[in-house]
N, C-alpha and C positions, 0 to 999 in steps of 0.2 A: 310326652308330647314333643320334645325334643329328638327322640329317637325316630318317633313317626315322621316329623319332616325330613331328618336325615334321609329314610326310606325312600320317601317321595323325592327328593331331590335326586336320590341316585338313580332311580327310575328316568327324571326327567333329563337329567344331563345325560343319560344313556342313550334317549331316544334322541335329544337335540343333536349326537353326534352323528345321525344318518346324513349318509351326504349323497348327492345325486351322481350317478354314475354315468348320466348318456353324454354322447358325444356329439360335438356339432350337426347340426342337419343336412348341412350344404357341403361338407365333404364328399369328396369322391372315395369310397372305401374301396381299398383292393386287398383280395385274401389270397391264402396262399398256403398250401397242404403241408403235413408236417413232413418233408424232405428238402433235402439243400436245394436240389432243382428247382422246386416250386419257388421257394423262398427267393432265389436269386432272380427269377424271373418277375417275382410280386415286387422286389426292389429294383427293378430295372424300370417295371410299367408305373411304378409311384414317383419314380424321379423326370420319369417321362411325363408324367401329368402334371407335375409340379411345374416344369420348364414353359409349360402353356400359362401358367400364371395360375392354374385352379387349384385351388388346397386339397391336397391327397393326403390319405392315412392307410398304412399297410398293416393289415391285420396278420399277421405272419404266424405259420404255423399252426392253423386251427384244426387239423385232425385229416381226415378222409376224404374221398370222394362225395359220399353222401352227404356230409356235413356242410360242405363248401356248397353244392350244388343246391340244399333248401335254401343256405343263408342267402344265395343268390337269389331264389324267388323268394323268399320272403323281404326280401330289401336290408338284410343287416349288410350285404356288401353287394358293390356296383358290378365288379368284377373279378375273375381271378384267369390264370392259365390252366389250360384242359389239354387232353389227349383225344384224337378223334376217335380213336377205338376204344377209349374210357368210355365217350358219349355213347355209343353206339351199343357195347356191351354192357353200362354199367346204369345210363341215364334215361336214353331214348330206346327203352326196348322194345324188339319186333316193330322197328322203324320201316312204314310203308315207302316204296319209292325204289331207286335202283341202286342203294347204299354209295352214292357220291356225295363228297362233300356238300354239292347242292341242295341235293335231297335232304342231308343231314341239315342243313343250314334253315332250310323252310319247316321241317319239323320241330326246329328250335324256336323259330319265330312264330309259331303257333303256343307257344307257353311263353313269349312276352321276351326272349332270350336272343341277343345276337350272337354271331359266330365271326371272328375275323379270318382271313385267310392264314397258312401256315406260316410260323415264325421263320421258319427255312429246315428245321430238323425233326427228326423222328426220334422217337425215344419207346422203344420197344418192351415188352415183356419179354424174359428170357430164364432158362436155368443154368446154373452155374454153380463149379466146383472146384476144388484147386487142381492146377495142371497136374502135379504129380500124381495124385490119385486117377485123375482121366487117363494118365500113361498108362499107369499099372492095372487098370481097370479094362482098358482097351475102349472108351467113352467117348464120342466125338458127338452123337446125336442123342437128343433126348429118347429115340427109340431103343438106343443101345443100353437105358436104364433098367430093362425088363430083363436083362439077363443077373440083375444084382439087388434082389428084393431084399436083402437086408441093409441096405442103404438109409441112413439117418436124415431125413427132410427137416428142414427148418423153413418156415414161409412166412410171411407177412400178414397181418390179421386178413386186409383185405384181399389179396391174392388167393386166401383160403374159402373165400366166402361169394368173390364176385363171379359173374357169369363166365367170363375167359378164363377163370384160377384154377386152382387146383382140381376139383372135384370134375368138372369136364375134360379138362388134361387129362387126366388120370382115366377116365373112359375112354377119349380119343387114341392115348397111347397102350391104354391096357397095362398099366402101370402097377407091380404087385405089391409096392413099399405100402407098411401100416404104421412104419414109426415117423410119425409125423405131428411136428410142435408149429405152434405157434411163437413167433418172436418177433421183437420190434425189426424193422427192416435194417436200421444201422446195426444194432446190437447182432443180428442176423451174420454180418459179414465177419465180425469178431469171433463168432463161434464157429465162423468156418475155419478163420484161420487158426484158431487153437485147436481145432479137430474135434469141437464138442458135435458139431454136424458135418454129414457128407455133401451137402447142396443146397442150395437155396434159392429163391428167386431173384431176378436183378433187372434193374433198368440200365439198357444197353448204354446209356450215357453217365453211368454212374463212375466217378473218378476212383473207386476202390478196386476195380477190376484189372488193370493192370499194376496196381498199389498191391493186392494180395496175390496177383500172379495167377487169375482164376481162369479156368477154361469156359468160355460161353459154347454151349451144347446147342447143335444146328435144329432148329425146328423143320424136320424134315418132312412132315406130314400140315407144314403150313396151319397150325392152329391157330397162332395169335394173327391177330389183324392189324392193319397199319395203324400205328399211333403218332400223327403228327402233331407239333403243339401248337395250339392255336389260344386265341382268347373269348373268354365267354364273358358277355356284357349284358346288363339290363337294358332292353329297347328305350327304356325311357331317359336311359342316358345320353341318346341321340339329341331329345328336346332339352334337358336338364344343362348338358355342358357339351355341346355338340364340339369345341376343340378337342375333347380329349379323345372321342372316338376317331377323328383324324389323325392324332397323334399315336393312337393304338394302331392306324393301319401303317403309319410310317414303319413300323416295326415287320411288316409282312416281307418274310424272305430274306431276313437280314440277319439272322444267327444260325449260322452252319453247324454240323453237327459238332465236327473238331473245335469250335469254338464253344458249344455248351459244355463239352466235356472238359474244355480248359477253365472255363468259369468253377465247375463245379470243384476241380483238383486245386483249383486255388484257394475255395472254401474249406475246404475240407482236408485236405494234405497240408497246404501250406499257412493256415490259419488266418488268410486276409478276410476281414468281415464282408458279408453280404452287400453293403453299402458301398463298400470301397469297390468290389470286383464289379459291382453294376455300374457306379461312376465312371471304372476305367472304361468299361464296354460302350458307354454311350459318348464318351470323349473320342474313341477312337472308331467309332461305326457311325455316328450320327453328328458327329462334332458339336454334342450339348454338354455342356458344363453341367457336371450332377452333384452329388454331395456327398464328398469323398471322406470329409472329416467325421470319424465316430465320435460319439456321445462318449465323455469321461468316463472312467469306470465309478468314480465317487458320485455325479453326477445320475449316473445310470441307476446306480443300487438305491439313491437317495431316492430316485422317481419307482423304482419296484417297490421299495419300501412304505412310498404314501399308498400307491395302487394298493398293496396287501392291506396295509391299516384301512383302507376306504372299504374294502372287501368285508374284514373282521367286524368294523365299530359298524357299520349299516344292519348286517343281518342280527350280530348279539342284540344292538338296540331293538330292531324288530322280536327277536326271540324274549326278551324280557318285557316287551309290552303286553304280548300274546301269553307268555307262559305262567307269569306269576298269577292273571286270574283264572288260568286254566286251573294251576297248582291248588287255588283258594276253593275254586269249585269242587274240583277231585276231594278236599279233605271233608267238607261238608257233606259231600253224598257218595256214598261208597260205591254203589254200581257205576254210577256216571266216572267216581273217579279211576275204575276197574278200566273202564271201556277207555278214558283219555290214557292213562299209563301204557294199556295194552297197544293203541293206536301210535302213540309215540315210541313205543318199543319196538314196533314193527318198521316205521321207518327209520329208527337207528339198526338195524339189522341191514339196511339196502346199502350192497357197497356202496362209497362215495363216488368212485368212477362211474358207475350205470346211474346211481341219480344225477349226476351233472348231464349224463348224455337223455336222460327222461326229460330234462327240462328244455331241452332245444326247440321240440316242436311246439311247447308252448309258449317258450318266452324267446326262441331264438338262441343266438350268440350272444357272447359280452357278458358283461359284469351282472346284467339282471338274472340270468338264469343260475349265473355261480352264487348270489346273495341269496335266490330263493331256495338251494340247496343247503348254502352253510345254516341259513335260518332254521331249516327243517330238523338239521343235524344240531341246532342249539338247543330245541326244544326240551327234549328230555330230562336233562341234569337238571334244569332249572324247575320244571314241575316237581321232579321226583323229591328235590329238595327242600321246595316248598311245603308239599305234603306232610314230608317229615318232619319238619319243623313246626308245622301248624298241629299235627295231630302229637308231636312229642310233648305238647304243653301239659304239666301237671294238672290233671283236674281240681287241685285246690285253688289254683289262681284263677280258673276259670269261673268258679262257684264264688270266689271270692268278688270277681267282676259283674256276676247277676245280682250277689247283695246290694252291690252298689249301686243297682238300678239301671246299668249301663244297656243301651239297645244293640241290637246284634251289629250292626254298621258301627257305633263306637266301639263295641268290645274287640271288633276286628283290627280297628286302626289304632285305638289306645294300649290294647294288651297283647292280642295274636301277633300280630305283625311285628312289632318291636321285638317279642320274645323270640320270633321265629328269623328274624334276621340274618343272625349266624349263619344258618342253615341255606338260606335263599341266597345271601353272598355268595356261599361256597359252591351252590349249584352254577351261579353265573359266572363262578373263576374256572368251574371246570368246562364250561361252556368254551369260554375266551381261550383257554388252550388247547381245547381240540378246534377251534374255528382258526387258531393260527397255523397249525399243522395242515389241515385238511385244504385252507385257503390257495395252496402250492398247485392244487390239482385243476384250481380256476384258469389256469394259462392254456390248458388242453381245449377251452371253448372260447379264447380270446378274452379271457379276463385280466390278463398280466399279471402282475403281483411278482412275488419271489419265484412262483413256480416256471417264470418264463427262461429266465438264465439256465435254470436246471433242465429243462427239455431242449435249451441248445446244445448245453453241456452234453446230453447223452446224444443228440444227433450228430456232433462233432466230434465226440470223443475227446472234449476238453475237460480235465478235470477241474481248471480253475475256473472254467464257468459253472460248475455244477455247484462249487463250493461257493461263488458270489450268490448264491440264492439259496443255499443250504445252512450256512452260517448266520448270516442277517434272520432267517427264519427259526432257528433254534436260539440265537440271544432276545429275539422279539416273545418267544413263548417264555422265557425265562422272566422278561422284563414284565409281562403281563401279570405272571404268578405272582411276582414280587409287589407291582402294582397293587393286585386286589389284596394281599396281607396288610400291606400299608391303609388300604381303603377300610379293612375291618377294624385296624386300630383307631382310627380316624373316627368312623362312623358307629362301632358298635361299643358301647360302655363295657369296660374292663370285665363286671362281673357275668355278662351274656355271651361273652366271647368263648368259642368252642374250643374245648382241650382236645390236645392231639389225640389222646386216648377215647374220646368220644366219638 
């Protein structure tokens, strides 16, 4: 009886730890893509909106164009920085009209999206290679690459698949290269500098171009369109927070290309925070006092840990509530059990990053899709261990329960679950440890947690930031493992505990 109560208590305690992951509905939510310039612009806009008195949240480095665009349409974010060439080639394809910004603005308006005027600079796509290699091979234009079919190319995922990216560029210039790899944009610069690739795609305002002494190849056939920086915002923002849209228009024409390059260099090369760089820009350009003081490391790490634990506890609680009944059903009905285990097994084979992306159309971005993905990953170990624990009970013990005249339900609660508790708890422990590690990927879709500093560290090539997320995540996994071992000693009678060789 005491063991049964302890099992129920364990489930209820886990369920009670589910936390609400919703953000305040009245905030202006600013999004930014997963590269430095977008994050800096997102921080400038966020501080600018706050200066009007409106609450604003910056959901930084959420992913690529399609993630941000669909998040804007779904109302997950209210605005984000974008480029006119990207809008034409990757968002509003086959746009009617004369191709001007006015016709682009009209096409967006039909989708419920507004567009500001240009912020003052262009950031075009380009191809680049090391200057020494460009001189040695006599390459100054993209057309010159035709004479060097053996060159190794490394492109970002977005450039490899977007309308104005590699496939059309290759056709337009009749380029013969076949050794083409997909690399993260920031990692590609380091691969180029190390000689692991020969050319990559660039953004023309990237700070790495002068830093790594790269040659920007001329687009001699005029393949790439204009990429004027603008802000896209939901049309209902005019009604909800009119002061915000007025503030956004104050940025039009205020960021020159050399200013944007300087801001990128400060963050990527001088390791100034995006917040400080944005604050300095607002102070010197718009005479607005920004938010220069960055969050202290200890407080920042504590916030990441809390966000991370929230993701793990919410998903694990839901998995316990669902998976244990599924395991009981699977143990009692073989065919149903085989189907449940097969389905849970299939879900487990889906790569975690793909599963997170699958959740975006259903649940948007942020904590909800991350919790749903982690929940699905947590189910199989608990179901499998529940089945194993229940089917592993000696038949003689079950017969004794039947002789005592216990009903099926009473036998489950008084005999089977207590005897299977060690195995069930081991399954929950496995799911918890897996969740702690997998939850770091939640940062890719704006869920926060300890993956956030890891992503930022990779983007900025900053080892200390990577460790800021990696070390607490590893310690958290060890603590979770130790916690469940302690729970096993408290909740499971000594005679029922799993032995190391069992």
